PAVOGU-124803 format. One record per residue: residue in three letters; chain; x, y, z of N, C-alpha, C, O, CB in turn. Coordinates in steps of 0.1 Angstrom, whole numbers, plus 2048, in hexadecimal, padded with zeros to 3 digits. Glycine has a CB too. Example, Ala and Ser with C-alpha at 12.3 -4.5 7.8 and 13.67 -1.06 7.14 Angstrom:
% PAVOGU-124803
ATOM resn chain n.px n.py n.pz ca.px ca.py ca.pz c.px c.py c.pz o.px o.py o.pz cb.px cb.py cb.pz
ATOM Ala A 884 7C7 84E 87B 7D3 84E 884 7DF 84E 88E 7DF 855 871 7D3 85A
ATOM Ser A 880 7EA 847 889 7F5 847 881 800 84F 886 80B 850 88D 7FA 839
//
This chain:
% PAVOGU-124803
ATOM resn chain n.px n.py n.pz ca.px ca.py ca.pz c.px c.py c.pz o.px o.py o.pz cb.px cb.py cb.pz
ATOM Leu A 38E 8DB E37 396 8E4 E3D 39D 8DC E48 3A6 8E2 E4F 38D 8F0 E42
ATOM Thr A 39A 8D2 E4A 3A2 8C8 E54 3AF 8C9 E52 3B7 8C9 E5C 3A0 8BA E54
ATOM Gly A 3B2 8C8 E47 3C1 8C5 E44 3CA 8D2 E3C 3D4 8D0 E34 3C0 8B6 E39
ATOM Phe A 3C5 8DD E3F 3CB 8E9 E3F 3D9 8E8 E47 3DA 8E4 E53 3C1 8F4 E46
ATOM Thr A 3E3 8ED E42 3EE 8EC E46 3F7 8F9 E3E 3F4 8FD E33 3F4 8DE E45
ATOM Leu A 403 8FD E46 40B 905 E3E 418 8FE E3F 422 905 E42 40C 915 E42
ATOM Glu A 41A 8F1 E3D 427 8E9 E40 42F 8EB E35 43B 8EB E38 426 8DA E41
ATOM His A 42B 8ED E29 432 8F1 E1C 43A 8FE E1E 446 8FE E1C 428 8F2 E11
ATOM Glu A 431 90A E22 436 917 E24 43F 917 E31 443 922 E36 42A 921 E26
ATOM Lys A 442 90D E36 44B 90D E44 45B 907 E3B 466 909 E40 442 8FE E54
ATOM Ala A 459 903 E34 467 8F8 E31 471 901 E30 472 90B E28 467 8EE E21
ATOM Ser A 47B 8FC E38 486 903 E3A 48D 908 E2E 48E 8FF E26 48E 8FC E41
ATOM Gly A 492 913 E2B 49B 917 E1D 492 91B E14 494 925 E0C 4A3 90B E16
ATOM Thr A 487 914 E13 483 915 E05 474 91A E09 46D 91E E00 485 905 DFB
ATOM Gly A 470 91A E14 460 921 E16 45D 92A E19 463 92D E23 459 91E E1C
ATOM Leu A 453 933 E16 44D 93E E19 451 945 E27 457 94F E29 440 93B E18
ATOM Ile A 44B 93C E30 44D 942 E3D 459 943 E43 459 94C E4B 446 93D E46
ATOM Pro A 465 93D E42 473 943 E43 478 94E E3E 47F 955 E44 47B 93C E3F
ATOM Leu A 472 952 E30 475 95B E29 46E 966 E2F 475 96F E31 473 959 E1D
ATOM Leu A 464 966 E30 45D 971 E39 460 976 E45 460 982 E49 453 96E E3C
ATOM Lys A 465 969 E4C 46B 96D E59 47A 975 E5A 47D 97E E62 46E 95F E61
ATOM Gln A 480 972 E4F 48D 97A E4C 489 986 E45 492 98E E43 498 972 E43
ATOM Ile A 47D 989 E42 47C 995 E3C 477 99E E4A 47E 9A8 E4D 471 994 E2E
ATOM Leu A 46E 99A E51 46A 9A0 E5C 475 9A3 E66 474 9AD E6D 461 998 E60
ATOM Asp A 47F 999 E68 48A 99D E6F 494 9AC E66 49C 9B5 E6A 494 98D E71
ATOM Ile A 492 9AA E5E 497 9B7 E58 492 9C5 E5A 498 9CF E5D 497 9B6 E4C
ATOM Asn A 484 9C2 E57 47A 9CD E55 46F 9C8 E5E 46B 9BE E59 474 9D0 E46
ATOM Pro A 468 9CB E6A 45E 9C4 E72 453 9CE E6D 448 9C9 E6E 461 9C4 E83
ATOM Glu A 454 9D9 E67 449 9DF E64 443 9DD E57 438 9E2 E54 44B 9EA E67
ATOM Ile A 44C 9D6 E4E 444 9D4 E42 435 9CB E42 433 9C2 E4A 450 9CD E37
ATOM Arg A 42F 9CE E3B 41F 9CA E3B 421 9BE E30 429 9BE E26 411 9D9 E35
ATOM Ile A 418 9B4 E34 414 9A6 E25 40A 9A7 E23 401 9AB E2B 414 996 E27
ATOM Leu A 408 9A5 E1A 3FA 9A4 E10 3F8 995 E0A 3FF 98F E01 3FB 9B0 E02
ATOM Gly A 3EE 990 E10 3ED 983 E07 3E3 983 DFD 3D8 988 DFF 3E9 979 E0F
ATOM Ser A 3E7 97C DEF 3DC 979 DE7 3E1 970 DDF 3EB 96D DD9 3D6 984 DDF
ATOM Pro A 3D2 96A DE0 3D5 95A DDA 3D3 95A DC9 3CC 962 DC3 3C8 94C DE3
ATOM Trp A 3DB 94F DC4 3D7 94C DB5 3CB 948 DB4 3C3 94F DAF 3E0 941 DAF
ATOM Ser A 3C7 93D DB9 3BB 932 DB8 3B9 92D DC5 3C3 92C DCD 3BF 924 DAE
ATOM Pro A 3AA 92A DC9 3A8 920 DD5 3AB 911 DD2 3B0 90C DC7 399 921 DDA
ATOM Pro A 3A8 90B DDB 3AB 8FB DD7 3A2 8FA DCD 399 902 DCB 3A8 8EE DE3
ATOM Thr A 3A4 8F0 DC6 39E 8ED DB6 391 8E7 DBC 387 8EC DB7 3A7 8E0 DA9
ATOM Trp A 38F 8DC DC7 381 8D7 DCB 376 8E5 DCD 36A 8E4 DCC 383 8CD DDA
ATOM Met A 37B 8F1 DCF 373 8FA DD1 36E 903 DC0 367 90E DC0 37A 903 DDE
ATOM Lys A 372 8FF DB7 372 906 DAB 368 8FE DA1 366 8F2 DA3 381 907 DA6
ATOM Asp A 362 903 D9A 357 8FF D91 35F 8F2 D85 35A 8E8 D81 350 90E D89
ATOM Asn A 36B 8F9 D82 373 8F1 D78 37C 8E6 D7E 381 8DD D77 37B 8FB D6F
ATOM Gly A 37E 8E5 D8C 385 8DB D92 394 8DA D8E 39B 8CF D8F 37E 8CF D8F
ATOM Asn A 39B 8E9 D89 3A7 8E8 D86 3AB 8F7 D88 3A4 901 D89 3A8 8E2 D78
ATOM Phe A 3BC 8F6 D8A 3C1 902 D92 3C4 90D D87 3CB 916 D8B 3CF 8FE D9D
ATOM Lys A 3BF 90C D7A 3BE 914 D6F 3AF 919 D6C 3A5 912 D69 3C4 90B D63
ATOM Gly A 3AF 928 D6F 39E 929 D6C 394 927 D75 396 927 D81 399 921 D62
ATOM Gly A 389 927 D70 37D 924 D77 37B 92E D80 382 938 D82 37D 917 D7D
ATOM Ser A 36F 92A D87 36C 935 D91 367 92F D9E 364 923 D9E 360 93E D8B
ATOM Leu A 367 935 DAB 365 92F DB7 354 92B DB8 34D 933 DB3 36C 939 DC4
ATOM Lys A 350 921 DBD 343 91C DBB 33E 926 DC9 346 929 DD2 341 90A DBB
ATOM Pro A 330 92A DC6 32C 931 DD1 329 928 DDD 329 92F DE7 321 93A DCD
ATOM Glu A 327 91B DDF 323 915 DE8 331 90F DF0 332 906 DF9 319 90C DE3
ATOM Tyr A 33C 917 DEA 34A 914 DF3 34D 922 DF8 356 925 DFF 359 90C DE9
ATOM Tyr A 344 92E DF3 348 93B DFB 34C 93C E0C 355 944 E10 33C 945 DF9
ATOM Asp A 344 934 E14 349 935 E21 354 92B E24 35C 92C E2D 33E 933 E2A
ATOM Val A 354 922 E1C 363 919 E1E 36E 920 E1C 378 920 E24 364 90D E15
ATOM Tyr A 36C 926 E0E 379 92E E0C 37D 938 E16 388 93B E1B 378 934 E01
ATOM Ala A 371 93E E18 376 948 E24 37A 942 E31 381 94A E38 36A 952 E28
ATOM Gln A 378 936 E36 37D 931 E3E 38C 92D E3F 393 92C E48 376 92B E40
ATOM Tyr A 38E 92B E2E 39D 926 E2B 3A5 933 E2F 3AF 932 E35 3A0 91F E1A
ATOM Phe A 39F 942 E2A 3A9 94D E2D 3AA 94F E3B 3B4 954 E3F 3A5 95A E27
ATOM Val A 3A0 94B E44 3A1 94C E54 3AB 945 E59 3B3 949 E62 395 946 E5C
ATOM Lys A 3AD 93A E54 3B5 92F E57 3C3 934 E53 3CC 933 E5C 3B2 922 E50
ATOM Tyr A 3C5 938 E4A 3D3 93C E41 3D5 949 E4A 3E1 949 E4D 3D0 940 E2D
ATOM Val A 3D0 953 E4F 3D4 95F E55 3D6 95B E63 3DF 961 E69 3CA 96B E54
ATOM Leu A 3CF 950 E6C 3CF 950 E75 3DE 946 E7A 3E5 946 E84 3C1 94D E78
ATOM Ala A 3E0 93F E70 3EC 935 E6E 3F7 93D E6C 401 93A E73 3EA 92A E62
ATOM Met A 3F8 94B E63 405 94E E5F 406 958 E6E 411 95C E72 406 957 E4E
ATOM Arg A 3FB 95B E73 3FF 962 E82 404 95B E8D 40A 95F E97 3F2 969 E88
ATOM Ser A 400 950 E8A 408 946 E97 416 943 E94 41D 93F E9C 400 935 E99
ATOM Glu A 41A 945 E86 427 943 E82 42F 950 E84 43C 94F E82 426 93E E75
ATOM Gly A 428 95E E89 42E 966 E8D 42E 972 E7F 434 97D E80 43C 95F E93
ATOM Ile A 427 970 E76 423 977 E6A 415 97B E6A 40C 973 E68 424 96F E5E
ATOM Gln A 414 98A E6C 408 98F E6B 403 992 E5C 409 998 E54 409 99B E72
ATOM Ile A 3F8 98D E59 3F4 991 E49 3EE 9A0 E4A 3E4 9A1 E51 3E6 986 E41
ATOM Asp A 3F4 9AA E46 3EC 9B6 E45 3DD 9B7 E3E 3D3 9BC E41 3F4 9BF E3E
ATOM Ala A 3E1 9AF E32 3D5 9B2 E2A 3D2 9A7 E22 3DC 99F E23 3D6 9BE E22
ATOM Ile A 3C8 9A3 E1B 3C8 998 E0F 3BE 99F E05 3B6 9A8 E06 3C2 986 E16
ATOM Thr A 3C1 997 DF8 3B7 99A DEC 3B0 98B DE9 3B6 980 DE8 3C0 9A0 DDC
ATOM Pro A 3A5 98E DEA 39F 980 DE8 3A5 979 DDB 3A4 96D DDA 38E 982 DE7
ATOM Gln A 3AA 97E DD1 3AC 979 DC6 3B6 981 DBE 3B1 98C DBB 3A1 976 DBF
ATOM Asn A 3C2 97D DBA 3CB 983 DB5 3C7 983 DA5 3C5 979 D9F 3D8 97D DB9
ATOM Glu A 3C6 98D D9E 3C4 990 D92 3B6 987 D8C 3B6 97D D85 3D1 98C D8A
ATOM Pro A 3AB 98D D91 39E 983 D90 398 981 D84 391 978 D82 393 987 D97
ATOM Leu A 39D 98C D7A 397 989 D6D 3A2 984 D62 3A2 986 D56 38F 996 D67
ATOM Asn A 3AB 97D D6A 3B4 977 D61 3B5 967 D63 3BE 963 D6B 3C1 97E D61
ATOM Pro A 3AD 95F D5C 3AB 950 D60 3B8 94A D57 3BB 93E D59 39A 948 D5A
ATOM Asn A 3BF 94E D50 3CA 948 D48 3D6 944 D4E 3DE 93C D49 3CD 951 D3F
ATOM Asn A 3D9 949 D5C 3E4 947 D61 3E3 937 D67 3D7 932 D66 3E8 952 D6B
ATOM Thr A 3EE 930 D6D 3EE 924 D72 3F7 924 D80 403 921 D82 3F2 919 D67
ATOM Pro A 3ED 929 D89 3E0 926 D8D 3D9 935 D8C 3DF 940 D8E 3E0 91E D9C
ATOM Ser A 3CE 935 D89 3C3 93E D87 3B2 93D D8D 3AC 933 D8E 3C2 93F D78
ATOM Leu A 3AE 947 D8F 3A0 945 D8F 399 951 D87 39E 95C D87 39B 944 D9E
ATOM Leu A 38D 94F D82 385 95B D7C 37C 95C D89 376 953 D8E 37C 959 D6B
ATOM Met A 37C 96C D8C 373 970 D97 36C 97E D95 371 98A D96 37B 971 DA3
ATOM Thr A 360 97B D91 358 98B D89 359 992 D97 35B 98F DA2 342 98A D80
ATOM Ser A 356 99F D91 353 9AA D9E 348 9A6 DA5 349 9A7 DB1 34F 9BB D9A
ATOM Asn A 33D 9A1 DA2 332 99C DA7 335 990 DB3 330 990 DBE 32A 997 D9B
ATOM Gln A 33D 986 DAD 341 97B DB4 34B 97E DC0 34B 978 DCB 346 971 DAA
ATOM Gln A 352 988 DBD 35C 98D DCB 356 997 DD1 35A 999 DDC 36B 993 DC8
ATOM Arg A 34B 99F DCE 343 9A5 DD6 338 99D DE0 334 9A1 DEB 33C 9AD DCD
ATOM Asp A 336 990 DD9 32D 988 DE2 333 981 DEB 32D 97E DF6 325 97E DDB
ATOM Phe A 340 97C DE7 34A 976 DEF 351 97B DFB 355 975 E04 353 973 DE6
ATOM Ile A 351 988 DF9 355 992 E02 347 994 E0E 34B 995 E1A 358 9A0 DF9
ATOM Lys A 33E 996 E0B 333 99E E12 32C 992 E17 326 994 E22 32A 9A8 E09
ATOM Ser A 32C 987 E12 322 97B E1A 32B 970 E20 326 967 E27 317 972 E0E
ATOM Ser A 33B 970 E1D 342 967 E23 34E 96B E28 34F 96B E35 344 95C E1C
ATOM Leu A 359 971 E21 364 977 E29 364 97E E32 369 97B E3D 36B 97C E25
ATOM Gly A 35D 98C E2E 35B 995 E37 356 98F E47 35C 98F E52 352 99F E2F
ATOM Pro A 34A 98A E44 345 986 E51 34E 97B E59 34E 97A E66 338 980 E4E
ATOM Ala A 356 972 E50 35E 96A E57 368 96E E5E 36B 969 E69 362 961 E4F
ATOM Phe A 370 97A E58 37C 982 E5D 374 985 E6D 378 980 E77 382 992 E53
ATOM Arg A 36B 98B E6B 363 991 E76 360 98D E82 362 993 E8D 35A 993 E73
ATOM Ala A 359 97E E7E 357 974 E86 366 96E E90 366 96A E9B 351 969 E7C
ATOM Ala A 370 971 E88 37D 96A E8D 384 973 E92 390 971 E94 385 962 E84
ATOM Gly A 37E 983 E96 386 989 E9C 394 98F E91 39C 996 E97 38A 980 EA7
ATOM Ile A 396 98C E85 3A0 98D E7C 39F 99E E77 395 9A1 E71 39D 981 E6F
ATOM Asn A 3A7 9A7 E79 3A9 9B2 E74 3AF 9B4 E67 3AF 9BF E61 3AF 9B7 E7B
ATOM Thr A 3B3 9A9 E61 3B9 9A8 E53 3B0 9AF E49 3A4 9AD E46 3BA 999 E4F
ATOM Lys A 3B8 9B9 E43 3AF 9C3 E37 3B0 9BA E2A 3B8 9B2 E24 3B9 9D6 E32
ATOM Ile A 3A1 9BF E27 39C 9B5 E1B 39E 9C0 E12 399 9CB E16 38B 9AD E1B
ATOM Ile A 3A4 9BF E04 3A8 9C7 DFB 3A2 9C2 DEF 3A2 9B6 DED 3B5 9C7 DFB
ATOM Val A 39C 9C9 DE5 394 9C3 DDA 39A 9C8 DCD 3A1 9D2 DCC 384 9C7 DDB
ATOM Trp A 398 9BF DC4 39E 9C0 DB5 3AB 9B7 DB5 3AC 9AB DB4 3A2 9D2 DB0
ATOM Asp A 3B6 9C1 DB7 3C4 9B9 DB5 3C7 9B6 DA7 3CD 9AC DA4 3C4 9AB DBC
ATOM His A 3C2 9BF D9B 3C7 9C0 D91 3C9 9CB D89 3CD 9D5 D8F 3C4 9BA D8D
ATOM Asn A 3C8 9CD D78 3CD 9D8 D71 3C5 9E3 D72 3BA 9E1 D77 3CF 9D6 D66
ATOM Cys A 3C8 9EC D6E 3C2 9FB D70 3B6 9FC D64 3AE A05 D64 3D1 A08 D6E
ATOM Asp A 3B3 9F2 D59 3AC 9F4 D50 39C 9EF D52 394 9F0 D49 3B2 9EF D46
ATOM Val A 39A 9EA D60 38A 9E6 D64 388 9ED D74 388 9E7 D7F 388 9D2 D64
ATOM Pro A 387 9FB D72 385 A03 D7F 379 9FD D84 379 9FB D90 384 A14 D7D
ATOM Asp A 36E 9F8 D7C 361 9F9 D80 361 9EB D8A 359 9EA D93 356 9FA D73
ATOM Tyr A 36A 9E2 D88 36B 9D6 D8F 366 9DA D9F 35C 9D7 DA5 37A 9D0 D8D
ATOM Pro A 375 9E3 DA5 374 9E6 DB1 367 9EC DB4 35F 9E7 DBC 37E 9EE DB5
ATOM Val A 364 9F7 DAC 35B A01 DB2 34C 9F9 DB4 344 9FC DBD 35A A0F DA7
ATOM Asn A 348 9ED DAA 340 9E6 DAC 340 9E0 DBC 339 9E3 DC6 340 9DD DA2
ATOM Ile A 348 9DA DBC 34C 9D5 DCE 347 9E1 DD4 33B 9E3 DD9 360 9D2 DD3
ATOM Leu A 352 9EB DD4 34F 9F6 DE0 340 9FE DDF 33C A04 DEA 35C A01 DDE
ATOM Asn A 338 9FE DD5 32A A02 DD3 322 9FC DDD 319 A02 DE4 324 9FE DC5
ATOM Asp A 325 9F0 DDE 31C 9E9 DE7 31F 9E9 DF6 329 9E3 DFB 31C 9DB DE3
ATOM Ala A 316 9EF DFD 318 9F5 E0A 31C 9E9 E16 323 9EB E20 30A 9FD E0E
ATOM Thr A 317 9DD E12 31C 9D2 E1C 329 9CE E18 332 9CC E21 312 9C6 E1D
ATOM Ala A 32B 9CC E0A 33A 9C7 E09 345 9D1 E0E 34F 9CE E14 33E 9C4 DF9
ATOM Lys A 340 9DF E09 349 9E8 E0D 34D 9EC E1C 357 9F2 E21 344 9F2 E07
ATOM Gly A 344 9E7 E21 346 9E7 E32 352 9DF E38 358 9E1 E42 339 9E0 E3A
ATOM Tyr A 354 9D3 E2D 361 9CA E32 36E 9CD E2A 379 9C8 E2D 35E 9BA E2F
ATOM Val A 36C 9D6 E21 377 9DB E17 380 9E5 E1D 37B 9EE E23 372 9E1 E0A
ATOM Asp A 38E 9E4 E1B 396 9EF E20 39A 9F8 E13 39C A04 E14 3A3 9EA E27
ATOM Gly A 39A 9F1 E07 39D 9F8 DFB 39D 9F2 DEF 397 9E7 DEF 3A8 9FE DFA
ATOM Ser A 3A3 9F6 DE5 3A7 9F0 DD6 3B4 9EE DD3 3BD 9F6 DD8 3A3 9FA DCB
ATOM Ala A 3B8 9E6 DCE 3C7 9E3 DC8 3C6 9E0 DBA 3BD 9DA DB4 3CE 9D5 DD0
ATOM Phe A 3D3 9E7 DB2 3D3 9E8 DA6 3E2 9E2 DA2 3EB 9E1 DAA 3D0 9F5 DA1
ATOM His A 3E2 9DE D95 3F0 9DB D90 3F1 9E1 D82 3E6 9E3 D7D 3F4 9CD D90
ATOM Leu A 3FD 9E4 D7A 401 9EE D74 401 9E9 D64 405 9F1 D5B 40E 9F2 D7B
ATOM Tyr A 3FD 9DD D63 400 9D6 D55 3F4 9DC D49 3F6 9D9 D3E 3FF 9C4 D58
ATOM Ala A 3EA 9E2 D4D 3E2 9E5 D42 3D8 9EE D4B 3D5 9EC D57 3DD 9D9 D39
ATOM Gly A 3D4 9F9 D40 3CA A02 D41 3D4 A11 D46 3E0 A13 D43 3BD 9FC D4E
ATOM Asp A 3CA A18 D4D 3D3 A27 D4D 3D4 A29 D5C 3CB A24 D62 3CA A37 D44
ATOM Val A 3DD A2E D64 3DF A2C D71 3D5 A39 D78 3D3 A3A D84 3EF A2D D74
ATOM Ser A 3D0 A40 D70 3C2 A4A D74 3B7 A42 D7B 3AF A48 D83 3BB A50 D67
ATOM Ala A 3B8 A35 D77 3AD A2E D7C 3AE A2D D8C 3A4 A2A D93 3AB A21 D76
ATOM Leu A 3BA A2E D90 3BC A2E DA1 3B3 A3B DA5 3A9 A3B DAD 3D1 A30 DA7
ATOM Ser A 3B7 A45 DA0 3B0 A50 DA4 39E A52 DA3 396 A58 DAB 3B7 A5A D9D
ATOM Asn A 39C A4C D98 38F A4A D95 384 A40 DA1 379 A42 DA5 390 A44 D88
ATOM Val A 38D A37 DA1 383 A30 DB0 387 A38 DBC 37E A3A DC5 388 A1E DB5
ATOM His A 393 A3C DBC 392 A46 DCA 38A A4E DCA 383 A4F DD4 39D A4D DCD
ATOM Asn A 387 A57 DBF 37C A60 DC1 36D A59 DC4 364 A5F DCB 37C A69 DB3
ATOM Gln A 36C A4F DBF 35D A4B DC2 35C A44 DD0 352 A42 DD6 357 A40 DB6
ATOM His A 368 A40 DD6 369 A39 DE2 374 A40 DEA 37E A39 DEB 36D A29 DE0
ATOM Pro A 374 A4E DEF 381 A52 DF2 383 A4F E04 38D A53 E0B 383 A62 DED
ATOM Asp A 37A A49 E06 37D A43 E14 381 A37 E12 382 A31 E1D 371 A41 E1D
ATOM Lys A 385 A30 E0A 38B A22 E0C 39A A25 E02 39B A2E DFA 37D A13 E05
ATOM Ser A 3A4 A1C E04 3B0 A1C E01 3B3 A19 DF4 3AB A12 DED 3B5 A14 E09
ATOM Ile A 3BD A1E DEF 3C3 A18 DDF 3D1 A12 DE2 3DA A18 DE7 3C5 A26 DD3
ATOM Tyr A 3D3 A04 DDC 3E1 A01 DDC 3E5 9FE DD0 3DD 9FC DC7 3E5 9F6 DE3
ATOM Phe A 3F1 9FF DCE 3FA 9FA DC1 401 9ED DC5 40B 9ED DCC 407 A07 DBD
ATOM Thr A 3FD 9E2 DC1 401 9D6 DC6 40B 9CB DBB 40F 9C0 DBE 3F5 9D1 DCA
ATOM Glu A 40C 9D1 DB1 414 9CA DA6 415 9D2 D9B 40D 9D9 D95 40E 9BC DA2
ATOM Gln A 422 9CF D97 429 9D2 D89 436 9CC D86 43F 9CE D8E 42B 9DF D87
ATOM Trp A 436 9C6 D7C 442 9C0 D7A 44A 9C5 D6B 444 9C8 D61 43E 9B2 D79
ATOM Thr A 456 9C6 D6C 45B 9CB D5E 46A 9C3 D5B 472 9C4 D64 45D 9DD D5E
ATOM Gly A 46C 9BC D50 474 9B8 D4B 482 9C0 D4B 48C 9B8 D49 46F 9B6 D42
ATOM Ala A 484 9CD D4C 48D 9D5 D49 497 9D8 D58 4A0 9E0 D58 485 9E2 D44
//
């Protein structure tokens, strides 16, 4: 992690940071959600940007990667309101992507990410799942674990598959946690 940098994101004209600063100039109340497609390949069991899973021996290192990211963005004047540990964790077919089961996400949050945020004084929300409505048991499994639940703000959903009633089902099982709609694309 000694080589961690946001230099690519700072590039003028094409970088993420200049764009986010323009957006925040227009609306400083907007909230930013960070959601990775893949950890660095050296942390994965297949050594590839596509598919594979995060090796458990790198949970703590990956948690520190999140800490560095949130703090670096803050130093650029961009507050990361929330993160998800993985975008579309049950879709290892995109490039990049990562397969992260609910047990893996639960363990990563409760043993590494949550404690790392707490130790660094980071109040960025941790939001689980961030995938379709067809597997509501995924976030429920994480929220059923008292330790993991203590670090989690809520569950995020996309609307590509499954029934939207899954959001209500998850909310009814854990009404003290937030529900987020984070993604939908349509070509129309």
